[in-house]
Every structure is written in structure tokens, then in C-alpha cells.
N, C-alpha and C positions, 0 to 999 in steps of 0.2 A: 140932230144927231151929232155926237162928238166923234171925232176921228183922231186916231193916234198917228204920230209922225211916221212910224214904220209903214202904215197904210198909205199915207200921202206919198212916200217915196216910191211905192209900187205904182202909183198913178201918175207920176211926173211925165212920163213919155206921152201917155194918152191925153194928159192935160195940155201939154204943148201942142200936140197934134189936133186938139179939139175934137177928140173922138169919144170922150166920156159922156155918159148920159147926163142930162141936165141936173138931176138931183145930186149925183156924185160930184159933178163939176162945181156946183154951188157949195157943197160941203167942203171940198178941197180948197176952194177960194176963200171961204171963211177961215179955215185953218191957216192958210198962208198969210192972211191979213194980220194974224197975231203971233205967228211963230217965226222968229228970226232964223232959226236953223233951217227949217224947210224952205223959207224964202231964199236963203243963200244957196241951197242945193238947187232950187229951181233956176236961179240966176246962173249958177255954174253950168248946169246942164244946157241952158239956152246958149251960153257963150261957147261951149264945146261944139254945139250944132252949127253955130255961125262960123267958127274957125275951121271945122272940117268941111264945110260947104264952100270954103274959099278956094278958088282954083289957082291962086298964086303959088309959085315955087320959089324957094329961097336957096341960094347956093351957100353951102357951108364953107367957112374959111379953109384954105389949104392946110392940110395936116390935122384938121379937127378930129377926125375919126381916130387917128393914131393916138393923139393926146388923150382923148376920152377913154379909149381902151387901156392905155397905160395907167391913167389915174384910177380907173375901176379896179385894175389888177392890184395896184398899191393898196387900195382900201380893203379889198377882199383878203389880202395876205397879211394884213396887220393883225397883231395879237389883240384879242378882245380885252377891254379895260378890266382891271381887277375889281372885284366886288368887295365892299367892306364886310368884315365878318360879323 
């Protein structure tokens, strides 16, 4: 059975959790072996899971929030670029 990328994306969580039935898992695995985009999505999802499961806490530099909000405000109040006619 051939499977499309949009279907693989729906199965990524179950694939990582190993909760897919054997036939679907094999189909998704075969697709991942040949599709760079879906493989990248799988890797990114796996990385997000690893990062969010990490209990470490990082202190932001003093004044970071104020600088971030100031920069966002500057970007949001800029005039949009002119589009060529």
C-alpha cells in the first residue's frame, strides 16, 4: 500500500509512541525510508519531545524580556514594504 505524506504526518505521534498497528507501522516506515520531508518532520518531532521532556531551567539574561518586547513592538509598527505595481 502506498501512503501519502499527509497521512504519514497524522501518524507521527503514534509512530513515535509505537502504538500503530503492525501493518500501518510498516507502511509508514517504508514511506519514511524514501521521503526526506517526512523523515525531517519525524526527526523534528522527536527533537521537540526530547527538549520538552528536559527538566533543566535556563535563566534569561537581565533585561531580555524588555528588549524582546521592544523589538517586537518596533517590528509590528513598521510600515509594510511597498509592493511593485
